[in-house]
Structure formats: structure tokens, C-alpha cells
DSSP file (Angstrom, degrees, kcal/mol; ACC not computed):
  #  RESIDUE AA STRUCTURE BP1 BP2  ACC     N-H-->O    O-->H-N    N-H-->O    O-->H-N    TCO  KAPPA ALPHA  PHI   PSI    X-CA   Y-CA   Z-CA
    1    1 A M              0   0    0      0, 0.0     2,-0.2     0, 0.0    78,-0.1   0.000 360.0 360.0 360.0 132.1  151.9  -89.7 -114.7
    2    2 A S        -     0   0    0     76,-0.2     2,-0.2    80,-0.1     0, 0.0  -0.581 360.0-140.7 -82.4 148.3  151.1  -87.4 -111.9
    3    3 A D        -     0   0    0     -2,-0.2    83,-0.2     1,-0.1     2,-0.1  -0.455  28.2 -88.4 -97.5 174.0  148.1  -85.0 -112.3
    4    4 A F        -     0   0    0     -2,-0.2     2,-0.4    67,-0.1    83,-0.2  -0.392  37.6-119.5 -80.9 163.9  147.9  -81.4 -111.1
    5    5 A T  E     -a   87   0A   0     81,-1.9    83,-3.0    -2,-0.1     2,-0.3  -0.880  19.0-130.9-106.5 134.6  146.8  -80.3 -107.7
    6    6 A E  E     -a   88   0A   0     -2,-0.4     2,-0.3    81,-0.2    83,-0.2  -0.655  27.7-176.6 -81.8 136.6  143.7  -78.1 -107.1
    7    7 A I  E     -a   89   0A   0     81,-3.1    83,-2.2    -2,-0.3    84,-0.3  -0.915  16.1-131.0-128.9 161.1  144.2  -75.1 -104.8
    8    8 A S    >>  -     0   0    0     -2,-0.3     3,-1.0    81,-0.2     4,-0.9  -0.590  31.2-102.9-105.0 169.2  141.8  -72.5 -103.6
    9    9 A Q  H >> S+     0   0    0      1,-0.2     3,-0.6    -2,-0.2     4,-0.6   0.859 121.5  60.4 -55.1 -37.2  142.0  -68.7 -103.5
   10   10 A Q  H 34 S+     0   0    0      1,-0.2     4,-0.3     2,-0.1    -1,-0.2   0.787 106.8  45.4 -64.6 -27.7  142.8  -69.0  -99.7
   11   11 A D  H <> S+     0   0    0     -3,-1.0     4,-1.9     1,-0.1    -1,-0.2   0.660  92.3  86.5 -85.6 -18.3  145.9  -71.0 -100.5
   12   12 A L  H <X S+     0   0    0     -4,-0.9     4,-2.7    -3,-0.6     5,-0.2   0.888  84.8  47.3 -58.5 -52.6  147.2  -68.8 -103.3
   13   13 A Q  H  X S+     0   0    0     -4,-0.6     4,-1.2     1,-0.2    -1,-0.2   0.891 112.5  49.6 -61.1 -41.2  149.2  -66.1 -101.5
   14   14 A A  H  4 S+     0   0    0     -4,-0.3     4,-0.4     1,-0.2    -1,-0.2   0.894 113.6  46.9 -64.2 -39.1  151.1  -68.6  -99.3
   15   15 A I  H >< S+     0   0    0     -4,-1.9     3,-1.4     1,-0.2    -2,-0.2   0.910 109.7  52.4 -69.5 -42.4  152.0  -70.7 -102.4
   16   16 A L  H 3< S+     0   0    0     -4,-2.7     5,-0.3     1,-0.3    -1,-0.2   0.720  98.7  66.5 -67.7 -19.7  153.1  -67.7 -104.4
   17   17 A A  T 3< S+     0   0    0     -4,-1.2    -1,-0.3    -5,-0.2    -2,-0.2   0.659  81.3  98.3 -74.0 -15.8  155.4  -66.7 -101.6
   18   18 A K  S X  S-     0   0    0     -3,-1.4     3,-0.7    -4,-0.4    41,-0.1  -0.441  87.9 -98.4 -71.3 145.6  157.6  -69.8 -102.2
   19   19 A P  T 3  S+     0   0    0      0, 0.0    39,-0.1     0, 0.0    40,-0.1  -0.277 103.5  17.7 -61.8 150.7  160.7  -69.3 -104.3
   20   20 A K  T 3  S+     0   0    0      1,-0.2    38,-2.4    38,-0.1    39,-2.1   0.844  91.1 138.2  55.9  40.2  160.6  -70.1 -108.0
   21   21 A T  E <   -b   59   0A   0     -3,-0.7     2,-0.4    -5,-0.3    39,-0.2  -0.952  33.3-164.7-116.8 136.1  156.8  -70.1 -108.1
   22   22 A L  E     -b   60   0A   0     37,-2.3    39,-3.5    -2,-0.4     2,-0.7  -0.950  18.7-144.1-122.9 137.6  154.8  -68.5 -110.9
   23   23 A L  E     -b   61   0A   0     -2,-0.4    17,-2.5    37,-0.2     2,-0.7  -0.915  23.6-162.5 -93.3 116.3  151.2  -67.5 -111.3
   24   24 A L  E     -bc  62  40A   0     37,-3.6    39,-2.8    -2,-0.7     2,-0.6  -0.897   3.4-162.2-106.8 110.0  150.4  -68.3 -114.9
   25   25 A D  E     -bc  63  41A   0     15,-3.1    17,-1.9    -2,-0.7    39,-0.2  -0.824   5.7-173.2 -93.2 116.6  147.3  -66.5 -116.2
   26   26 A V        +     0   0    0     37,-2.8    38,-0.1    -2,-0.6    -1,-0.1   0.176  43.4 116.6-101.4  17.8  146.0  -68.2 -119.3
   27   27 A R  S    S-     0   0    0     36,-0.3    -2,-0.0    16,-0.2    15,-0.0  -0.313  78.7 -80.1 -74.2 168.9  143.3  -65.8 -120.2
   28   28 A E     >  -     0   0    0      1,-0.1     4,-2.3    15,-0.1     3,-0.4  -0.274  44.0-106.4 -66.4 158.0  143.5  -63.8 -123.5
   29   29 A I  H  > S+     0   0    0      1,-0.2     4,-2.4     2,-0.2     5,-0.2   0.875 120.2  51.1 -55.9 -42.5  145.7  -60.7 -123.6
   30   30 A W  H  > S+     0   0    0      2,-0.2     4,-1.7     1,-0.2    -1,-0.2   0.848 109.3  51.0 -67.4 -33.1  142.8  -58.3 -123.5
   31   31 A E  H  > S+     0   0    0     -3,-0.4     4,-2.0     2,-0.2    -2,-0.2   0.917 111.3  47.8 -67.4 -43.1  141.3  -60.1 -120.5
   32   32 A F  H  < S+     0   0    0     -4,-2.3    -2,-0.2     1,-0.2    -1,-0.2   0.897 111.8  50.1 -63.6 -41.6  144.6  -59.9 -118.6
   33   33 A A  H  < S+     0   0    0     -4,-2.4    -1,-0.2    -5,-0.2    -2,-0.2   0.852 109.8  51.7 -65.3 -35.0  144.9  -56.2 -119.5
   34   34 A D  H  < S-     0   0    0     -4,-1.7     2,-0.3     1,-0.3    -2,-0.2   0.891 132.3 -10.8 -70.1 -41.1  141.4  -55.5 -118.3
   35   35 A F  S  < S+     0   0    0     -4,-2.0     2,-0.3    -5,-0.1    -1,-0.3  -0.914  71.9 156.3-161.5 131.1  141.9  -57.1 -114.9
   36   36 A N        -     0   0    0     -2,-0.3     3,-0.1    -3,-0.2    -4,-0.0  -0.981  38.4-143.0-152.0 165.3  144.6  -59.3 -113.4
   37   37 A I        -     0   0    0      1,-0.5     2,-0.2    -2,-0.3    -5,-0.0   0.052  65.8 -93.5-115.2  22.0  146.2  -60.3 -110.1
   38   38 A G  S    S+     0   0    0     -6,-0.1    -1,-0.5     1,-0.1     2,-0.1  -0.504  76.3 101.2  99.8-169.4  149.7  -60.4 -111.4
   39   39 A G  S    S-     0   0    0     -2,-0.2     2,-0.4    -3,-0.1   -15,-0.2  -0.341  78.0 -44.4  86.7-169.1  151.8  -63.2 -112.8
   40   40 A M  E     -c   24   0A   0    -17,-2.5   -15,-3.1    -2,-0.1     2,-0.6  -0.811  48.5-141.5-102.2 139.9  152.7  -64.0 -116.4
   41   41 A N  E     +c   25   0A   0     -2,-0.4   -15,-0.2   -17,-0.2   -17,-0.1  -0.906  30.7 156.9-106.6 117.2  150.1  -64.0 -119.1
   42   42 A I        -     0   0    0    -17,-1.9     5,-0.1    -2,-0.6   -14,-0.1  -0.913  34.7-136.6-135.8 109.8  150.2  -66.7 -121.8
   43   43 A P    >>  -     0   0    0      0, 0.0     3,-2.2     0, 0.0     4,-0.6  -0.265  28.7-107.2 -61.7 153.1  147.0  -67.5 -123.6
   44   44 A P  G >4 S+     0   0    0      0, 0.0     3,-1.1     0, 0.0     4,-0.4   0.834 117.1  58.3 -52.0 -40.0  146.2  -71.2 -124.2
   45   45 A H  G 34 S+     0   0    0      1,-0.2     4,-0.1     2,-0.1     3,-0.0   0.589 108.9  46.9 -71.3  -7.8  146.9  -71.2 -127.9
   46   46 A E  G <> S+     0   0    0     -3,-2.2     4,-1.1     2,-0.1     3,-0.4   0.481  84.0  95.9-106.5  -5.7  150.5  -69.9 -127.2
   47   47 A I  T X< S+     0   0    0     -3,-1.1     3,-1.1    -4,-0.6     4,-0.3   0.912  82.4  48.0 -56.4 -52.3  151.5  -72.3 -124.4
   48   48 A T  G >4 S+     0   0    0     -4,-0.4     3,-0.6     1,-0.3    -1,-0.2   0.829 113.3  48.7 -64.5 -30.6  153.3  -75.0 -126.4
   49   49 A E  G 34 S+     0   0    0     -3,-0.4    -1,-0.3     1,-0.2     3,-0.2   0.677 115.7  44.5 -78.4 -16.9  155.4  -72.3 -128.2
   50   50 A R  G X< S+     0   0    0     -4,-1.1     3,-1.3    -3,-1.1     4,-0.4   0.130  70.8 116.7-116.5  20.1  156.3  -70.6 -125.0
   51   51 A L  G X   +     0   0    0     -3,-0.6     3,-1.9     1,-0.3     4,-0.3   0.829  69.0  67.0 -58.0 -33.5  157.2  -73.5 -122.7
   52   52 A E  G >  S+     0   0    0      1,-0.3     3,-1.4    -3,-0.2     4,-0.3   0.814  90.1  64.3 -59.0 -31.2  160.8  -72.2 -122.4
   53   53 A E  G <  S+     0   0    0     -3,-1.3     3,-0.3     1,-0.3    -1,-0.3   0.687 101.1  52.1 -65.7 -17.4  159.5  -69.1 -120.5
   54   54 A L  G X  S+     0   0    0     -3,-1.9     3,-1.5    -4,-0.4    -1,-0.3   0.453  81.3  95.1 -95.7  -2.9  158.4  -71.5 -117.7
   55   55 A S  T <  S+     0   0    0     -3,-1.4    -1,-0.2    -4,-0.3    -2,-0.1   0.757  75.3  60.9 -65.7 -26.3  161.7  -73.3 -117.3
   56   56 A G  T 3  S+     0   0    0     -3,-0.3     2,-0.4    -4,-0.3    -1,-0.3   0.425  92.8  81.8 -81.9   2.6  163.0  -71.1 -114.4
   57   57 A Y    <   -     0   0    0     -3,-1.5   -36,-0.2     1,-0.1     3,-0.1  -0.854  53.3-167.3-113.2 143.5  160.1  -72.1 -112.1
   58   58 A D  S    S+     0   0    0    -38,-2.4    27,-3.0    -2,-0.4     2,-0.4   0.780  83.9  36.9 -91.1 -34.2  159.7  -75.1 -109.9
   59   59 A T  E     -bd  21  85A   0    -39,-2.1   -37,-2.3    25,-0.2     2,-0.5  -0.974  66.6-169.1-124.2 133.4  156.0  -74.5 -109.2
   60   60 A I  E     -bd  22  86A   0     25,-2.8    27,-3.1    -2,-0.4     2,-0.6  -0.983   7.0-159.9-125.7 121.2  153.4  -73.1 -111.7
   61   61 A V  E     -bd  23  87A   0    -39,-3.5   -37,-3.6    -2,-0.5     2,-0.4  -0.900  15.0-154.0 -99.4 116.7  150.0  -72.0 -110.5
   62   62 A V  E     +bd  24  88A   0     25,-3.1    27,-2.5    -2,-0.6     2,-0.3  -0.791  21.1 169.0 -97.9 130.5  147.6  -72.0 -113.6
   63   63 A A  E     +b   25   0A   0    -39,-2.8   -37,-2.8    -2,-0.4   -36,-0.3  -0.961  13.6 164.1-139.8 154.3  144.6  -69.6 -113.4
   64   64 A C        -     0   0    0     25,-0.3    29,-2.2    -2,-0.3    30,-0.2  -0.740  57.8 -73.4-145.8-161.9  141.9  -68.2 -115.7
   65   65 A S  S    S+     0   0    0     27,-0.2    29,-1.0    -2,-0.2   -40,-0.0   0.883 121.9   0.9 -73.0 -37.4  138.6  -66.4 -115.1
   66   66 A N  S    S-     0   0    0     26,-0.2    -1,-0.1    27,-0.1    26,-0.1   0.429 101.8-100.1-133.4  -0.1  136.6  -69.4 -113.9
   67   67 A G  S  > S+     0   0    0     24,-0.1     4,-1.1     0, 0.0     5,-0.1   0.316  93.6 102.1 101.5  -8.5  138.9  -72.4 -113.9
   68   68 A T  H  > S+     0   0    0      2,-0.2     4,-1.3     1,-0.1     3,-0.2   0.981  87.2  35.1 -74.5 -58.0  137.9  -74.1 -117.2
   69   69 A R  H  > S+     0   0    0      1,-0.2     4,-2.3     2,-0.2     5,-0.2   0.900 117.2  55.1 -63.1 -40.4  140.7  -73.0 -119.5
   70   70 A S  H  > S+     0   0    0      1,-0.2     4,-2.8     2,-0.2    -1,-0.2   0.832 102.7  55.4 -66.4 -31.2  143.3  -73.2 -116.8
   71   71 A S  H  X S+     0   0    0     -4,-1.1     4,-1.9     2,-0.2    -1,-0.2   0.886 109.1  48.0 -67.7 -36.3  142.4  -76.9 -115.9
   72   72 A I  H  X S+     0   0    0     -4,-1.3     4,-2.0     2,-0.2    -2,-0.2   0.924 114.5  45.4 -66.7 -45.0  143.0  -77.8 -119.6
   73   73 A V  H  X S+     0   0    0     -4,-2.3     4,-2.8     2,-0.2    -2,-0.2   0.895 110.2  54.5 -66.8 -39.9  146.3  -76.0 -119.6
   74   74 A A  H  X S+     0   0    0     -4,-2.8     4,-1.8     1,-0.2    -1,-0.2   0.909 108.5  49.2 -59.6 -42.1  147.3  -77.5 -116.2
   75   75 A R  H  X S+     0   0    0     -4,-1.9     4,-0.9     2,-0.2    -1,-0.2   0.910 111.7  49.1 -63.5 -42.7  146.7  -81.0 -117.6
   76   76 A L  H >X S+     0   0    0     -4,-2.0     4,-2.5     1,-0.2     3,-0.7   0.916 109.4  52.2 -61.7 -44.5  148.8  -80.1 -120.7
   77   77 A L  H 3X S+     0   0    0     -4,-2.8     4,-2.9     1,-0.3     7,-0.2   0.832 101.2  59.8 -65.6 -32.0  151.7  -78.8 -118.5
   78   78 A T  H 3< S+     0   0    0     -4,-1.8    -1,-0.3    -5,-0.2    -2,-0.2   0.830 112.9  40.5 -64.0 -28.9  151.8  -81.9 -116.4
   79   79 A K  H << S+     0   0    0     -4,-0.9    -2,-0.2    -3,-0.7    -1,-0.2   0.886 121.4  39.9 -82.6 -42.6  152.6  -83.8 -119.6
   80   80 A K  H  < S+     0   0    0     -4,-2.5    -2,-0.2     1,-0.2    -3,-0.2   0.789 127.7  31.3 -79.3 -28.8  154.9  -81.3 -121.2
   81   81 A L    ><  +     0   0    0     -4,-2.9     3,-1.9    -5,-0.2    -1,-0.2  -0.554  67.1 163.6-128.1  66.1  156.8  -80.3 -117.9
   82   82 A P  T 3  S+     0   0    0      0, 0.0    -1,-0.1     0, 0.0   -80,-0.1   0.712  73.0  59.8 -63.1 -21.1  156.7  -83.5 -115.8
   83   83 A A  T 3  S+     0   0    0      2,-0.1     2,-0.2     0, 0.0    -5,-0.1   0.601  93.1  85.0 -82.0 -10.0  159.5  -82.2 -113.4
   84   84 A K  S <  S-     0   0    0     -3,-1.9     2,-0.7    -7,-0.2   -25,-0.2  -0.599  81.8-121.2 -92.7 151.2  157.4  -79.1 -112.4
   85   85 A E  E     - d   0  59A   0    -27,-3.0   -25,-2.8    -2,-0.2     2,-0.6  -0.841  32.1-160.4 -87.4 116.7  154.8  -78.9 -109.7
   86   86 A I  E     - d   0  60A   0     -2,-0.7   -81,-1.9   -27,-0.2     2,-0.3  -0.892  10.3-176.7-105.3 122.6  151.6  -77.8 -111.5
   87   87 A L  E     -ad   5  61A   0    -27,-3.1   -25,-3.1    -2,-0.6     2,-0.5  -0.887  13.0-147.7-116.9 149.2  148.9  -76.3 -109.4
   88   88 A H  E     -ad   6  62A   0    -83,-3.0   -81,-3.1    -2,-0.3     2,-1.2  -0.972  13.3-137.7-122.8 124.7  145.4  -75.2 -110.6
   89   89 A L  E >   -a    7   0A   0    -27,-2.5     3,-1.3    -2,-0.5   -25,-0.3  -0.682  26.8-159.2 -78.1  99.2  143.5  -72.3 -109.1
   90   90 A E  T 3  S+     0   0    0    -83,-2.2    -1,-0.2    -2,-1.2   -82,-0.1   0.789  79.2  36.2 -61.0 -38.6  140.1  -74.1 -109.1
   91   91 A E  T 3  S-     0   0    0    -84,-0.3     3,-0.3     1,-0.3    -1,-0.3   0.399 106.7-124.0 -99.6   6.5  137.6  -71.3 -108.9
   92   92 A G    <   -     0   0    0     -3,-1.3    -1,-0.3     1,-0.2   -27,-0.2  -0.164  36.5 -64.5  81.1-177.5  139.6  -68.8 -111.1
   93   93 A I              0   0    0    -29,-2.2    -1,-0.2     1,-0.2   -28,-0.2   0.535 360.0 360.0 -90.5  -6.3  140.7  -65.3 -110.3
   94   94 A F              0   0    0    -29,-1.0    -1,-0.2    -3,-0.3    -2,-0.1   0.463 360.0 360.0 -95.4 360.0  137.3  -63.7 -109.9
């Protein structure tokens, strides 16, 4: 099984410019509403029920505020969506 790849803030814009790439923000809805850098918001507890929403993307960049929750979700997505390229924004969005 392949694991996810860590990326930095400096890499983010170039990666998001690629076709069929999604920024997946896994913070809670209120956190996303308070501050976000775009992308789709799916909190961790909703990921498994909402996997179909990710089907149209080839690359998924998973992010949260500091990288803790997103690393857990990135690991889960590598198992649930093995055909997708899963990237993790290591230091979070802040």
C-alpha cells in the first residue's frame, strides 16, 4: 500500500493548479467558516459517508489547521481511495 506524500505551503499553489486536484479542508464547519483558503470542507467524522464527493478528482490535498487531523484523514484516504494521489499539507493552513 502506498502512503500519502507530504507537501509544504510553498508547493500548494502549483499542485492546486493541476487539473482534477482538490484541496480538502478537514476542519470542523465552524472553523472553515471562520477562516479558509478555499477548497471543499468535509470534517473528519463525515469522510467515510462522503467519499463519493471525491470521486471526480485525481489528486486530493488534505489540510487542517496544524496537520494533525489531516494526516489521519490522508492515511484513511490512501486506504479507501487507492487509485487517487493523496497529498498532505504538513504544516496546516495557518
